[in-house]
C-alpha positions as CSV (number, residue, x, y, z in Angstrom):
1,M,-55.8,-22.8,-3.8
2,E,-57.2,-25.9,-5.5
3,L,-56.0,-26.4,-9.0
4,D,-58.3,-27.1,-11.9
5,P,-57.6,-30.6,-13.3
6,A,-58.6,-29.4,-16.7
7,L,-55.7,-27.0,-16.8
8,P,-52.6,-28.1,-18.7
9,A,-49.8,-29.5,-16.6
10,V,-47.5,-26.6,-17.5
11,N,-50.0,-24.0,-16.2
12,Q,-50.5,-26.0,-13.0
13,S,-46.7,-26.0,-12.4
14,V,-46.6,-22.2,-13.0
15,L,-49.4,-21.7,-10.4
16,V,-47.6,-24.0,-7.9
17,S,-44.3,-22.3,-8.4
18,A,-45.4,-18.7,-8.1
19,P,-42.8,-17.4,-5.5
20,G,-44.2,-16.0,-2.2
21,P,-42.3,-13.9,0.3
22,F,-38.9,-15.3,1.4
23,V,-37.7,-15.4,5.0
24,L,-34.2,-14.2,5.7
25,L,-32.7,-16.2,8.6
26,W,-29.1,-15.0,8.7
27,V,-27.2,-17.9,10.5
28,P,-29.6,-20.7,11.4
29,G,-28.7,-22.1,14.8
30,L,-26.9,-18.9,16.0
31,E,-30.1,-17.0,16.9
32,A,-28.8,-16.5,20.5
33,L,-25.9,-14.5,19.1
34,H,-27.9,-12.2,16.8
35,A,-28.1,-9.4,19.3
36,W,-24.3,-9.5,19.9
37,L,-23.6,-9.7,16.2
38,S,-25.8,-6.7,15.4
39,V,-23.6,-4.4,17.5
40,P,-20.5,-4.4,15.3
41,V,-22.7,-4.4,12.1
42,C,-24.7,-1.4,13.4
43,L,-21.5,0.5,14.4
44,L,-19.8,-0.2,11.1
45,Y,-22.9,0.9,9.2
46,M,-23.1,4.1,11.1
47,A,-19.4,4.8,10.5
48,A,-20.0,4.1,6.8
49,L,-22.9,6.5,6.6
50,V,-21.2,9.3,8.4
51,G,-17.8,8.9,6.8
52,N,-19.0,8.5,3.2
53,A,-21.7,11.2,3.5
54,L,-19.1,13.6,4.9
55,L,-16.6,12.8,2.2
56,L,-19.2,13.0,-0.6
57,G,-20.4,16.3,0.7
58,L,-16.9,17.8,0.9
59,V,-16.1,16.7,-2.7
60,A,-19.5,18.1,-3.9
61,V,-19.4,21.5,-2.3
62,D,-15.7,22.4,-1.9
63,K,-14.3,24.0,-5.1
64,A,-10.7,23.1,-4.0
65,L,-11.7,19.4,-4.4
66,R,-12.7,19.5,-8.0
67,A,-9.6,17.6,-9.3
68,P,-10.4,14.1,-10.9
69,M,-8.6,12.4,-8.0
70,Y,-11.1,13.8,-5.5
71,Q,-14.1,13.3,-7.8
72,L,-13.2,9.6,-8.0
73,L,-13.2,9.5,-4.2
74,G,-16.7,11.0,-4.3
75,L,-17.8,8.2,-6.7
76,L,-16.4,5.6,-4.4
77,A,-18.2,7.2,-1.4
78,A,-21.5,7.1,-3.4
79,A,-21.0,3.5,-4.3
80,D,-20.2,2.6,-0.7
81,L,-23.4,4.3,0.6
82,I,-25.6,2.5,-1.9
83,L,-23.9,-0.9,-1.3
84,A,-24.2,-0.7,2.5
85,T,-27.7,0.9,2.6
86,S,-29.2,-1.7,0.2
87,T,-28.2,-4.6,2.4
88,V,-27.4,-3.6,6.0
89,P,-30.8,-2.1,7.2
90,K,-32.6,-5.3,6.3
91,A,-29.8,-7.4,7.9
92,L,-30.2,-5.4,11.2
93,A,-34.0,-5.9,11.0
94,V,-33.3,-9.7,10.8
95,L,-30.9,-9.6,13.7
96,W,-33.2,-7.5,15.9
97,G,-36.1,-9.8,15.2
98,L,-38.1,-7.0,13.6
99,S,-38.8,-8.4,10.1
100,G,-37.3,-11.3,8.3
101,E,-39.7,-11.5,5.4
102,I,-39.0,-10.0,2.0
103,S,-41.2,-10.2,-1.1
104,F,-39.9,-11.7,-4.3
105,G,-39.9,-8.4,-6.1
106,A,-38.1,-6.6,-3.2
107,C,-35.6,-9.5,-3.1
108,L,-34.8,-9.1,-6.8
109,A,-34.6,-5.3,-6.4
110,Q,-32.2,-5.7,-3.5
111,L,-29.8,-8.1,-5.2
112,F,-29.9,-6.0,-8.4
113,V,-29.0,-2.7,-6.6
114,A,-26.4,-4.3,-4.2
115,H,-24.6,-6.1,-7.1
116,V,-24.7,-3.1,-9.4
117,A,-23.2,-1.0,-6.5
118,F,-20.5,-3.7,-6.0
119,I,-19.6,-3.8,-9.7
120,A,-19.6,0.0,-9.9
121,E,-17.3,0.2,-6.9
122,S,-15.0,-2.3,-8.4
123,S,-14.9,-0.2,-11.6
124,V,-14.2,3.0,-9.6
125,L,-11.3,1.2,-7.7
126,L,-9.8,0.2,-11.0
127,A,-10.2,3.8,-12.3
128,M,-8.5,5.1,-9.1
129,A,-5.6,2.6,-9.6
130,V,-5.2,3.9,-13.1
131,D,-5.3,7.5,-11.8
132,R,-2.5,6.8,-9.4
133,Y,-0.5,5.0,-12.1
134,V,-0.7,8.0,-14.4
135,A,0.1,10.4,-11.6
136,I,3.2,8.5,-10.6
137,C,4.4,7.0,-13.8
138,Q,3.2,9.5,-16.4
139,P,3.1,12.8,-14.4
140,L,3.5,15.1,-17.4
141,R,0.5,13.6,-19.1
142,Y,-1.7,13.5,-16.0
143,G,-3.6,16.8,-16.7
144,A,-4.4,15.8,-20.3
145,L,-5.4,12.2,-19.6
146,L,-7.5,12.6,-16.4
147,T,-10.1,15.3,-16.7
148,Q,-13.6,16.0,-15.3
149,R,-15.0,14.6,-18.5
150,V,-13.2,11.4,-18.1
151,V,-14.5,11.1,-14.5
152,G,-18.0,11.6,-15.8
153,I,-17.4,8.8,-18.4
154,V,-16.1,6.6,-15.6
155,A,-19.3,7.2,-13.5
156,I,-21.6,6.4,-16.4
157,A,-19.6,3.4,-17.5
158,A,-19.4,1.9,-14.0
159,V,-23.2,2.1,-13.5
160,A,-24.0,0.9,-17.0
161,R,-21.6,-2.0,-16.6
162,G,-23.2,-3.1,-13.4
163,A,-26.7,-2.8,-14.8
164,C,-25.8,-4.8,-18.0
165,V,-24.2,-7.5,-15.9
166,M,-27.1,-7.8,-13.5
167,V,-30.1,-7.7,-15.8
168,P,-29.6,-11.3,-17.1
169,P,-29.5,-13.0,-13.6
170,V,-32.7,-11.1,-12.6
171,V,-34.4,-12.4,-15.8
172,L,-33.1,-15.9,-15.0
173,L,-34.4,-15.8,-11.5
174,Q,-37.8,-14.6,-12.7
175,R,-38.1,-17.5,-15.1
176,L,-37.0,-20.0,-12.5
177,P,-39.8,-22.1,-11.0
178,Y,-40.2,-22.1,-7.2
179,C,-41.9,-24.9,-5.3
180,G,-42.7,-23.3,-2.0
181,Q,-39.4,-23.2,-0.2
182,R,-39.1,-19.8,1.6
183,A,-36.3,-19.9,4.1
184,L,-33.2,-18.1,2.8
185,P,-30.2,-18.6,5.2
186,H,-28.7,-15.1,4.7
187,T,-29.1,-11.5,5.7
188,Y,-29.8,-10.2,2.2
189,C,-30.7,-11.6,-1.2
190,E,-27.8,-13.0,-3.4
191,H,-28.1,-14.3,-6.9
192,M,-27.2,-17.9,-6.2
193,G,-28.8,-17.8,-2.7
194,V,-32.2,-17.1,-4.3
195,A,-31.5,-19.5,-7.2
196,G,-31.0,-22.2,-4.6
197,L,-34.6,-21.9,-3.6
198,G,-35.8,-22.8,-7.1
199,C,-36.8,-26.3,-8.1
200,G,-35.7,-26.0,-11.8
201,D,-32.5,-26.2,-13.6
202,T,-30.1,-23.6,-12.1
203,R,-27.1,-24.4,-14.3
204,P,-27.6,-21.3,-16.4
205,N,-27.5,-19.3,-13.2
206,I,-24.3,-21.1,-12.0
207,W,-22.4,-20.6,-15.3
208,Y,-23.5,-17.1,-15.8
209,G,-22.5,-16.2,-12.3
210,L,-19.1,-17.8,-12.7
211,A,-18.5,-16.0,-16.0
212,T,-19.5,-12.6,-14.5
213,T,-17.2,-13.3,-11.5
214,L,-14.3,-13.9,-13.7
215,L,-15.0,-11.1,-16.1
216,S,-15.9,-8.4,-13.5
217,P,-14.3,-8.5,-10.0
218,C,-11.5,-11.0,-11.0
219,L,-10.6,-9.0,-14.1
220,D,-10.6,-5.7,-12.1
221,L,-8.5,-7.2,-9.4
222,G,-6.0,-8.4,-11.9
223,L,-5.7,-5.0,-13.6
224,I,-5.5,-3.2,-10.2
225,G,-2.7,-5.6,-9.2
226,A,-0.9,-4.9,-12.5
227,S,-1.2,-1.2,-12.0
228,Y,0.2,-1.4,-8.4
229,V,3.2,-3.5,-9.6
230,L,4.0,-0.8,-12.1
231,I,3.5,1.9,-9.4
232,L,5.8,0.0,-7.0
233,H,8.4,-0.4,-9.7
234,A,8.4,3.4,-10.3
235,V,8.4,4.2,-6.6
236,C,11.4,2.0,-5.9
237,R,13.3,4.1,-8.4
238,L,12.6,7.4,-6.6
239,P,15.9,8.9,-5.2
240,S,14.3,10.2,-2.0
241,H,13.9,7.6,0.8
242,G,11.2,9.8,2.4
243,A,9.2,9.9,-0.9
244,R,9.5,6.1,-1.3
245,Y,8.4,5.5,2.3
246,K,5.4,7.8,1.9
247,A,4.3,6.2,-1.4
248,L,4.7,2.7,-0.1
249,G,2.7,3.6,3.0
250,T,-0.1,4.9,0.8
251,C,-0.1,1.9,-1.5
252,G,-0.1,-0.4,1.5
253,A,-3.1,1.2,3.0
254,H,-5.0,1.1,-0.3
255,A,-4.0,-2.5,-0.9
256,S,-5.4,-3.5,2.5
257,V,-8.8,-2.0,1.7
258,I,-8.8,-3.7,-1.7
259,V,-8.0,-7.1,-0.2
260,L,-10.8,-6.6,2.4
261,F,-13.2,-5.7,-0.4
262,Y,-12.4,-8.4,-2.9
263,T,-11.5,-11.4,-0.7
264,P,-14.8,-12.0,1.1
265,A,-16.7,-11.1,-2.1
266,L,-14.9,-13.6,-4.3
267,F,-15.1,-16.2,-1.5
268,S,-18.9,-15.6,-1.3
269,F,-19.4,-15.8,-5.1
270,L,-17.3,-18.9,-5.5
271,A,-18.6,-20.7,-2.4
272,H,-22.1,-20.5,-3.7
273,R,-21.0,-22.3,-6.9
274,F,-18.4,-24.8,-5.7
275,G,-18.2,-25.0,-1.9
276,H,-21.7,-24.9,-0.6
277,H,-21.3,-28.5,0.7
278,T,-17.8,-28.0,2.2
279,V,-17.8,-24.4,3.5
280,P,-19.8,-24.0,6.8
281,G,-22.9,-21.9,6.4
282,H,-22.0,-19.4,9.2
283,I,-18.5,-18.8,7.7
284,H,-20.0,-18.1,4.3
285,I,-22.7,-15.7,5.6
286,L,-20.3,-13.8,7.9
287,L,-17.8,-13.3,5.2
288,A,-20.5,-12.3,2.7
289,N,-21.5,-9.5,5.2
290,L,-17.9,-8.3,5.5
291,Y,-17.6,-6.8,2.0
292,V,-20.9,-4.8,2.3
293,V,-20.0,-3.1,5.6
294,V,-16.3,-3.2,6.4
295,P,-14.9,-1.5,3.2
296,P,-17.6,1.2,3.2
297,A,-16.6,2.0,6.8
298,L,-12.8,2.0,6.1
299,N,-12.7,3.7,2.7
300,P,-13.4,7.2,4.0
301,V,-10.5,6.8,6.4
302,V,-8.0,5.2,4.1
303,Y,-8.9,7.2,0.9
304,G,-10.2,10.4,2.5
305,V,-8.6,11.3,5.8
306,R,-5.2,10.0,4.7
307,T,-5.4,12.4,1.7
308,Q,-3.8,15.6,2.8
309,Q,-6.0,18.1,1.2
310,I,-9.2,16.3,2.3
311,S,-8.0,16.0,5.9
312,Q,-7.1,19.7,5.9
313,R,-10.6,20.7,4.6
314,L,-12.2,18.3,7.1
315,R,-10.2,19.9,10.0
316,H,-11.2,23.3,8.8
317,L,-14.9,22.3,8.7
318,L,-14.7,20.8,12.2
319,Q,-13.1,23.9,13.5
320,L,-15.9,26.1,12.0
321,F,-18.5,23.7,13.5
322,W,-16.8,23.9,16.9
323,A,-16.5,27.6,16.8
324,G,-20.2,27.9,15.9
325,A,-21.2,25.6,18.7
326,V,-19.1,27.5,21.2
327,R,-20.6,30.8,20.0
328,K,-24.1,29.5,20.7
329,V,-23.3,28.1,24.1
330,D,-21.1,30.9,25.4
331,P,-21.0,34.0,23.3
332,E,-18.4,35.7,25.7
333,R,-15.8,33.1,24.8
334,V,-15.8,34.3,21.2
335,S,-13.3,37.2,20.6
336,P,-14.5,40.4,19.0
337,Q,-12.3,39.7,16.0
338,E,-14.3,36.6,15.2
């Protein structure tokens, strides 16, 4: 479009910088490996969908799983589903060569939903750590402190916190001028990845992103670490060796998922701000994809199947499903008592 020379210079700049659709590339130079890389991503995403949907369904419909501990697991499963579904399908479309384009509005919506889900999941993990601390270190006060009303407050606060944190960067990205660069070397839209395509001053984006990283996931991780230190201190004072071993095994499994969730996420956030010239692009992108697909796939196993009551209800559900399938295929195998 030809610009009118009579227009003010500012208006011409606005017309030139109107952002068009971006093109997601994932890892430039590794296109030959895209098909192979899509296999583990797809399998992990399917595991995340099945595991979290099953866990969320159990918690929602089973009256025996109405305790705050299980409701927090349901919130975690919901956050995992949103986090993975907001990013992985588009990543698979890029890997399979189906569609790499994403409009500016869709890009902003994706980064808003994905980051809100991440912050909400971080908040729920912190609430779960507090739940375990109260259950182990203050067992007599557990019923009074952790109620269904408290779980509802946690859910609202987690979503509200994520939304409040992510509204300012969306506004900053909308106000940032763009000069025609469309290639985004990633599988989904990130705040600083999109800001890097702008041709204006991105220092507000950098400093705001750093502040939110320190005050959101870093703060949550520090508080979770402090709660686990107190839990381990209480566990080591238990008289029973078996009880200590069981508690340490549970804490170790939870800690491994927390490390897998926070480490690549923090690496991705900080690399965008400080290490984009020193960290290889493929390392940054691969690690950025870990925290949106690996924890959602592992959380149902670590937090769900390893929880005794949930595993029992799951086995009972699978037995009923198997009995129903056998009854349809071969009715003579079902005894009259059934």
